[in-house]
C-alpha positions as CSV (number, residue, x, y, z in Angstrom):
1,M,56.4,-33.8,162.0
2,A,56.1,-30.0,162.0
3,A,59.8,-29.3,162.3
4,P,60.9,-30.6,159.0
5,T,58.1,-28.8,157.3
6,E,59.1,-25.5,159.0
7,A,62.7,-26.1,158.1
8,R,61.9,-26.6,154.4
9,S,59.7,-23.5,154.4
10,G,62.4,-21.5,156.2
11,A,65.1,-22.6,153.8
12,A,62.9,-21.7,150.8
13,A,62.1,-18.3,152.4
14,S,65.8,-17.5,153.2
15,G,67.0,-18.5,149.7
16,F,69.7,-20.9,151.0
17,L,70.1,-24.4,149.8
18,G,69.0,-27.0,152.4
19,F,71.3,-29.7,153.8
20,R,68.9,-32.6,153.2
21,A,69.2,-35.0,150.3
22,G,65.8,-34.1,148.9
23,S,66.3,-30.4,149.1
24,R,66.5,-28.4,145.8
25,D,67.7,-24.9,144.8
26,P,64.9,-22.4,145.6
27,G,66.1,-20.1,142.9
28,A,66.2,-22.7,140.2
29,P,63.3,-22.5,137.6
30,G,60.5,-25.0,137.8
31,K,59.8,-27.8,135.5
32,R,59.6,-26.5,131.9
33,R,56.5,-27.4,130.0
34,A,57.1,-29.1,126.7
35,R,56.1,-26.9,123.7
36,G,54.5,-28.5,120.8
37,S,54.2,-27.4,117.2
38,R,52.3,-24.2,116.6
39,N,50.8,-25.4,113.3
40,R,48.7,-28.1,115.0
41,K,45.0,-27.8,115.7
42,K,45.5,-27.8,119.5
43,S,47.4,-24.5,119.2
44,W,44.4,-22.7,117.7
45,K,42.9,-22.0,121.1
46,R,45.7,-19.5,121.8
47,W,44.1,-17.2,119.1
48,R,40.6,-17.3,120.6
49,G,41.1,-14.7,123.3
50,P,40.2,-11.0,123.3
51,E,43.9,-10.1,122.6
52,A,43.9,-12.2,119.4
53,Q,40.7,-10.6,118.2
54,L,42.1,-7.1,118.8
55,G,45.3,-8.1,116.9
56,R,43.3,-9.4,113.9
57,E,41.1,-6.2,113.8
58,L,44.2,-4.0,114.0
59,G,45.9,-6.0,111.2
60,A,42.9,-5.7,108.9
61,F,42.7,-1.9,109.6
62,L,46.3,-1.4,108.7
63,E,45.9,-3.5,105.6
64,D,42.9,-1.4,104.5
65,V,44.8,1.9,105.2
66,G,47.7,0.6,103.1
67,L,45.4,-0.4,100.3
68,Q,43.8,3.1,100.3
69,Q,47.2,4.8,100.2
70,R,48.3,2.7,97.2
71,A,45.0,3.1,95.3
72,A,44.0,6.7,96.1
73,G,47.2,8.2,97.5
74,G,45.7,8.6,101.0
75,L,42.6,7.9,103.0
76,V,39.4,7.9,100.9
77,A,37.4,9.6,103.6
78,E,39.8,12.6,103.5
79,K,39.7,12.9,99.7
80,P,37.3,15.3,98.0
81,D,34.7,13.9,95.7
82,E,36.2,15.7,92.6
83,S,39.4,13.6,92.9
84,L,37.5,10.3,93.3
85,F,34.7,10.6,90.8
86,F,34.3,11.8,87.2
87,L,31.0,12.8,85.7
88,D,30.3,11.3,82.3
89,T,27.1,12.6,80.6
90,G,28.0,11.7,77.1
91,S,28.7,15.3,76.0
92,E,32.4,16.4,76.0
93,E,31.6,20.1,76.5
94,K,29.2,19.4,79.3
95,D,31.5,17.0,81.0
96,R,34.4,19.5,80.8
97,E,32.2,22.1,82.5
98,L,31.0,19.8,85.2
99,N,34.5,18.4,85.8
100,Q,36.0,21.9,86.0
101,G,38.0,21.5,82.8
102,R,39.4,18.1,83.6
103,E,39.4,15.5,80.8
104,K,38.6,11.9,81.3
105,P,41.8,9.9,81.1
106,L,42.0,7.2,78.4
107,R,42.0,3.6,79.3
108,I,45.5,3.1,78.0
109,D,46.8,6.0,80.1
110,L,45.2,4.4,83.2
111,I,47.0,1.1,82.4
112,L,50.3,2.8,82.0
113,Q,50.1,4.6,85.3
114,P,51.9,3.1,88.3
115,D,49.9,0.7,90.4
116,S,50.8,2.4,93.7
117,K,50.3,6.1,94.4
118,V,52.6,5.9,97.5
119,P,55.8,7.8,96.7
120,P,58.9,5.7,96.8
121,P,61.2,6.2,99.7
122,K,64.0,8.6,99.1
123,D,67.3,6.9,98.5
124,I,69.7,8.9,100.6
125,L,72.8,7.0,99.2
126,A,71.8,8.1,95.7
127,H,72.1,11.8,96.6
128,Q,75.4,11.3,98.4
129,V,78.6,12.1,96.5
130,P,81.9,10.7,97.6
131,N,84.2,13.5,98.9
132,G,81.3,15.9,98.4
133,K,82.7,18.5,100.8
134,K,86.1,18.4,99.3
135,L,84.7,18.8,95.8
136,K,82.6,21.8,96.9
137,R,85.7,23.5,98.4
138,K,87.6,23.0,95.2
139,Q,84.7,24.4,93.2
140,R,84.6,27.5,95.4
141,L,88.3,28.0,95.0
142,R,88.1,27.7,91.2
143,E,85.4,30.3,91.2
144,K,87.4,32.7,93.3
145,L,90.5,32.2,91.1
146,A,88.4,32.8,88.0
147,E,87.1,36.1,89.4
148,R,90.7,37.2,90.0
149,G,91.8,36.1,86.6
150,V,94.2,33.3,87.8
151,V,94.3,30.2,85.7
152,P,94.7,26.9,87.7
153,R,97.9,24.9,87.3
154,E,96.2,21.9,85.6
155,Q,94.8,24.1,82.8
156,R,98.2,25.8,82.4
157,L,99.9,22.5,81.9
158,L,97.2,21.4,79.4
159,Q,97.5,24.6,77.4
160,A,101.3,24.2,77.3
161,R,101.0,20.7,75.9
162,L,98.5,21.8,73.3
163,Q,100.8,24.6,72.2
164,K,103.7,22.2,71.8
165,A,101.6,19.7,69.8
166,R,100.2,22.3,67.4
167,P,103.4,23.0,65.4
168,A,104.1,19.2,64.9
169,T,100.6,18.6,63.8
170,A,100.6,21.5,61.4
171,E,103.9,20.3,59.8
172,A,102.5,16.8,59.4
173,S,99.3,18.0,57.9
174,H,101.1,20.3,55.6
175,G,103.3,17.4,54.4
176,Q,100.4,15.0,53.9
177,G,98.0,17.5,52.3
178,A,94.9,19.4,53.4
179,G,92.6,16.3,53.5
180,A,95.0,14.0,55.3
181,E,94.4,12.7,58.9
182,P,96.6,14.0,61.7
183,A,99.7,11.8,62.1
184,G,99.6,11.7,65.9
185,G,96.0,10.7,66.4
186,F,95.0,8.2,63.8
187,Y,96.9,5.3,62.2
188,D,96.3,1.8,60.8
189,I,97.6,-0.9,63.1
190,W,98.0,-3.3,60.2
191,S,99.8,-0.9,57.9
192,D,103.6,-0.9,57.3
193,T,103.9,2.7,58.8
194,N,102.5,1.8,62.1
195,P,104.3,3.8,64.8
196,L,104.1,0.9,67.2
197,D,106.4,-1.1,64.9
198,R,109.1,1.6,64.8
199,P,111.1,0.0,67.7
200,L,111.1,-3.3,65.8
201,A,112.5,-1.7,62.6
202,G,115.8,-3.2,61.4
203,Q,115.6,-6.4,63.4
204,D,115.6,-9.9,62.1
205,A,112.2,-11.0,60.9
206,W,112.8,-14.6,62.0
207,F,113.7,-13.4,65.5
208,L,110.6,-11.2,65.8
209,E,108.4,-14.0,64.6
210,Q,109.8,-16.6,67.1
211,T,109.7,-14.1,70.0
212,K,106.1,-13.1,69.2
213,K,107.0,-9.5,69.1
214,Q,105.8,-8.9,65.6
215,R,102.0,-8.8,65.0
216,V,100.5,-11.4,62.7
217,R,98.8,-9.8,59.7
218,R,95.1,-10.5,59.7
219,P,94.3,-12.8,56.7
220,A,92.0,-11.4,54.0
221,R,89.7,-14.4,54.3
222,L,88.6,-13.4,57.8
223,E,87.2,-10.2,56.4
224,K,84.9,-12.1,54.1
225,K,81.5,-13.0,55.5
226,P,80.4,-16.7,55.2
227,S,77.2,-15.6,53.6
228,E,75.9,-12.5,51.8
229,L,72.5,-12.7,53.5
230,P,71.6,-9.9,55.9
231,A,71.5,-10.7,59.6
232,V,67.9,-9.7,59.9
233,E,65.7,-10.4,56.8
234,V,62.6,-8.3,56.3
235,I,59.4,-10.4,56.2
236,P,57.0,-10.2,53.2
237,A,54.5,-7.4,53.2
238,G,51.7,-9.9,53.7
239,G,53.1,-10.7,57.2
240,S,52.4,-7.3,58.6
241,Y,49.8,-6.8,61.3
242,N,47.7,-4.7,58.9
243,P,48.6,-5.9,55.4
244,T,47.0,-5.0,52.1
245,F,44.7,-7.5,50.3
246,Q,47.1,-8.2,47.4
247,A,50.1,-8.7,49.7
248,H,48.2,-11.0,52.0
249,Q,46.9,-13.1,49.1
250,A,50.5,-13.3,47.7
251,L,51.8,-14.6,51.1
252,L,48.9,-17.1,51.3
253,L,49.8,-18.4,47.8
254,Q,53.4,-18.8,48.8
255,A,52.4,-20.8,51.9
256,H,50.0,-22.9,49.8
257,E,52.8,-23.8,47.3
258,V,55.0,-24.9,50.2
259,E,52.3,-27.1,51.7
260,L,51.6,-28.5,48.2
261,R,55.2,-29.5,47.7
262,R,55.3,-31.1,51.1
263,Q,52.1,-33.0,50.4
264,R,53.4,-34.3,47.1
265,A,56.6,-35.5,48.7
266,E,54.6,-37.4,51.3
267,E,52.4,-38.9,48.7
268,K,55.4,-40.0,46.7
269,L,57.0,-41.6,49.7
270,E,53.8,-43.3,50.6
271,R,53.4,-44.6,47.0
272,Q,56.9,-46.0,47.0
273,L,56.5,-47.7,50.3
274,R,52.9,-48.9,49.7
275,F,52.4,-52.6,49.9
276,P,50.8,-54.0,46.6
277,T,47.2,-54.9,46.7
278,A,45.7,-58.3,45.9
279,A,45.1,-57.3,42.3
280,E,48.7,-56.0,41.9
281,A,50.4,-58.9,43.7
282,P,52.5,-61.1,41.5
283,T,51.2,-64.6,40.6
284,Q,52.9,-67.7,39.5
285,E,52.1,-66.9,35.9
286,T,53.7,-63.4,36.0
287,A,56.7,-64.8,37.9
288,F,57.2,-67.5,35.2
289,R,56.8,-64.9,32.4
290,E,59.5,-62.8,34.0
291,Q,61.8,-65.7,34.3
292,C,61.3,-66.6,30.6
293,E,61.8,-63.0,29.4
294,G,64.1,-63.0,26.4
295,L,64.6,-66.7,26.2
296,L,62.1,-67.2,23.3
297,E,63.6,-64.5,21.1
298,E,67.1,-65.9,21.6
299,S,66.0,-69.4,20.6
300,A,64.3,-68.0,17.4
301,D,67.4,-66.2,16.4
302,E,69.5,-69.3,17.0
303,G,67.1,-71.4,14.8
304,G,67.2,-68.8,11.9
305,E,70.9,-68.6,11.7
306,E,72.6,-71.7,10.3
307,E,76.2,-71.3,11.1
308,A,78.7,-74.1,11.5
309,P,80.0,-74.2,15.0
310,D,83.6,-73.7,15.4
311,E,85.5,-76.8,16.2
312,P,86.9,-76.7,19.7
313,P,90.7,-76.8,19.9
314,V,92.2,-80.1,20.7
315,P,93.9,-80.1,24.1
316,G,97.7,-80.5,23.9
317,A,97.9,-79.6,20.2
318,P,100.4,-76.9,19.2
319,P,98.9,-73.4,18.3
320,P,98.3,-72.8,14.6
321,L,101.2,-71.1,12.8
322,A,100.8,-67.6,11.3
323,P,101.1,-67.4,7.5
324,L,104.5,-66.5,6.2
325,R,105.0,-63.0,4.8
326,E,106.8,-62.8,1.5
327,K,109.8,-60.5,1.3
328,K,109.2,-57.2,-0.6
329,T,111.3,-56.5,-3.7
330,E,113.3,-53.3,-4.3
331,Q,110.7,-52.2,-7.0
332,Q,107.8,-52.6,-4.4
333,R,109.7,-50.6,-1.8
334,R,110.4,-47.8,-4.3
335,R,106.8,-47.7,-5.4
336,E,105.5,-47.5,-1.8
337,K,108.0,-44.7,-1.1
338,E,106.9,-42.7,-4.2
339,A,103.2,-43.2,-3.3
340,K,103.8,-41.8,0.3
341,F,105.7,-38.8,-1.2
342,L,102.9,-38.1,-3.7
343,E,100.2,-38.4,-0.9
344,A,102.1,-36.0,1.3
345,R,102.5,-33.5,-1.6
346,R,98.8,-33.8,-2.4
347,L,97.8,-33.1,1.2
348,G,100.1,-30.1,1.4
349,E,98.7,-28.7,-1.8
350,K,95.2,-29.2,-0.5
351,A,96.0,-27.4,2.8
352,A,97.5,-24.5,0.9
353,R,94.5,-24.3,-1.4
354,C,92.2,-24.3,1.7
355,R,94.2,-21.5,3.2
356,R,93.8,-19.4,0.0
357,Q,90.1,-20.1,0.0
358,E,89.8,-18.9,3.6
359,L,90.7,-15.4,2.4
360,F,87.3,-15.2,0.7
361,Q,85.6,-16.5,3.9
362,L,86.6,-13.6,6.2
363,R,83.0,-12.5,6.7
364,S,81.8,-15.9,7.7
365,I,84.8,-16.5,9.9
366,R,84.2,-13.1,11.6
367,L,80.6,-14.0,12.2
368,Q,81.6,-17.4,13.7
369,V,84.1,-15.6,16.0
370,K,81.3,-13.2,17.2
371,R,79.0,-16.1,17.8
372,R,81.7,-17.9,19.8
373,E,82.4,-14.8,21.9
374,A,78.7,-14.3,22.5
375,E,78.4,-17.9,23.6
376,L,81.4,-17.5,26.0
377,L,79.9,-14.3,27.4
378,R,76.6,-16.0,28.0
379,R,78.3,-18.9,29.8
380,R,80.3,-16.5,31.9
381,R,77.2,-14.6,32.9
382,A,75.4,-17.8,33.7
383,R,78.3,-18.9,35.9
384,L,78.3,-15.6,37.7
385,A,74.5,-15.7,38.2
386,K,74.8,-19.3,39.5
387,R,77.7,-18.2,41.8
388,R,75.6,-15.3,43.2
389,A,72.6,-17.5,43.7
390,E,74.8,-20.1,45.6
391,A,76.3,-17.3,47.7
392,T,72.9,-16.7,49.4
393,K,72.1,-20.4,49.8
394,P,73.1,-22.3,53.0
395,R,76.0,-24.7,52.6
396,R,76.2,-28.3,53.7
397,L,78.2,-28.0,57.0
398,G,77.2,-31.1,58.7
399,R,75.3,-34.4,58.3
400,L,72.0,-32.6,58.3
401,K,70.6,-30.4,55.5
402,Y,69.2,-27.0,56.2
403,E,65.4,-26.7,56.1
404,D,63.5,-23.5,55.8
405,P,61.2,-22.7,58.7
406,D,57.5,-22.6,58.2
407,L,56.0,-19.4,57.0
408,E,54.4,-17.3,59.7
409,V,51.1,-16.5,58.0
410,Q,47.5,-15.9,59.3
411,L,44.4,-16.7,57.4
412,S,42.0,-14.0,56.4
413,T,39.6,-14.9,59.3
414,E,42.5,-14.8,61.8
415,L,43.6,-11.2,61.0
416,A,43.3,-8.9,64.1
417,E,41.3,-5.8,63.9
418,S,43.6,-3.9,66.2
419,L,47.2,-4.1,67.5
420,R,46.0,-5.1,71.0
421,T,44.2,-8.2,69.8
422,L,47.1,-9.3,67.6
423,K,48.3,-12.8,68.4
424,P,52.1,-13.3,68.3
425,E,53.4,-15.7,65.6
426,G,56.6,-17.6,65.8
427,S,59.5,-17.2,68.2
428,V,62.3,-14.7,68.2
429,L,64.8,-17.2,69.6
430,R,64.0,-19.8,66.9
431,D,64.2,-17.1,64.2
432,R,67.7,-16.0,65.3
433,F,68.8,-19.7,65.5
434,K,67.6,-20.4,62.0
435,S,69.2,-17.2,60.7
436,L,72.6,-18.4,62.1
437,Q,72.2,-21.7,60.3
438,K,71.1,-20.0,57.0
439,R,74.2,-17.6,57.1
440,N,76.6,-20.6,57.5
441,L,77.6,-19.5,61.0
442,I,76.6,-22.8,62.7
443,E,75.7,-26.2,61.2
444,P,72.0,-27.4,61.1
445,R,71.2,-29.2,64.3
446,E,68.4,-31.3,65.7
447,R,67.3,-31.7,69.3
448,A,69.3,-34.4,71.2
449,K,67.2,-37.5,71.9
450,F,67.4,-39.0,75.3
451,K,68.2,-42.7,75.1
452,R,67.8,-44.6,78.4
453,K,70.7,-46.9,79.1
454,Y,68.7,-49.2,81.3
455,R,65.1,-50.0,81.2
456,L,62.8,-48.7,84.0
457,K,62.2,-50.9,86.9
458,Y,58.8,-50.6,88.6
459,V,58.6,-51.5,92.3
460,E,55.4,-51.8,94.2
461,K,55.7,-50.3,97.7
462,R,54.7,-52.4,100.7
463,A,52.2,-49.8,102.0
464,F,50.4,-49.7,98.6
465,R,50.4,-53.5,98.4
466,E,48.9,-53.8,101.9
467,V,46.1,-51.4,100.9
468,T,45.3,-53.2,97.7
469,L,45.2,-56.5,99.5
């Protein structure tokens, strides 16, 4: 039994694979141990050794060093006492002497200082310039040429272009006048003398319009704003963080009137929708009186008047014939004609007499004309004032009507004593959104309401049901 054991030990020592069925590779790794999760309680024992304790102490030390560098700019033990402490005796002169002329910083200055005193790392890429060596060589070459009095080629070409452009500009300015703009630099793209439209001069307008080569003139209505209100309205003086008493009281009165109107509207709606009380509820007597309303008066009128009722027409009988008109004689026709002529002559004489009388009424007529002109002027001014007032009002752009936002006002007891204790009022986003609605740029909107298509279905889970049972 010793031979197989020696053979196995010899094969393992030599490093060769044995020839038996149960032999294994001596160089192969052993059975790997299954590793569990490191966030379990059984893995805590790995941090109980001396190495773990040393690692924790080293981490705490490095963290303390980093905190000192951020707070004091270095290790506190190496800093002098003058840089860490400040003597405060209550006297400014004595404090300045004891602190060697240093003044105690204000609290606001300490707040505005950076939190960390560790200087930021230098950004090397920010100091690097692309093609820096090449640019430096060019700069040295320009300096050498400037010392010799040689002008570079780029500057020579630029000066030549300026010399050529000066005579043309001078001629154009001389032709346009002293105050005219230079013809080569400024022009109106919508004017008829636009230099960009010179290649299109003389061509068919229909062809240019269909080929989209001619610019469309901007309509004048696009230049007009939808509202004359400013984009940012200045709030009343009472809404300041430090208002005067009169301005604040005026703003409070305005807010009170708004709330009063709102309360009256609610009371009116409640009064209209209020169910009648038992005393106000209709009874059978009041219902009967309403039904008989007007019947008694009609019956009395009918009894007082004694008129024979008209006989109803007999069905099937022929309609009654109209009375025959007698034929007029020649004498009657002549008299009617003379009467019409005399009436027309009388009316003509009356009109002429009235016109002659109007000559003596020129003063009263002139006064009536002045009154009429004054009335027309008053109506015109009223229409203009109404038009200006409507120009600043929001229009009805959608199904909803614009509603002014609530006034941002604080009570007298809520006013802050300093700017630091001031509480913000309102929202900038909501203010801009309301301004767009008031200036007719967007229609008044309301928040979309989520409507569930199907009702919620509540299911009790099996685990919960087993616990409750």
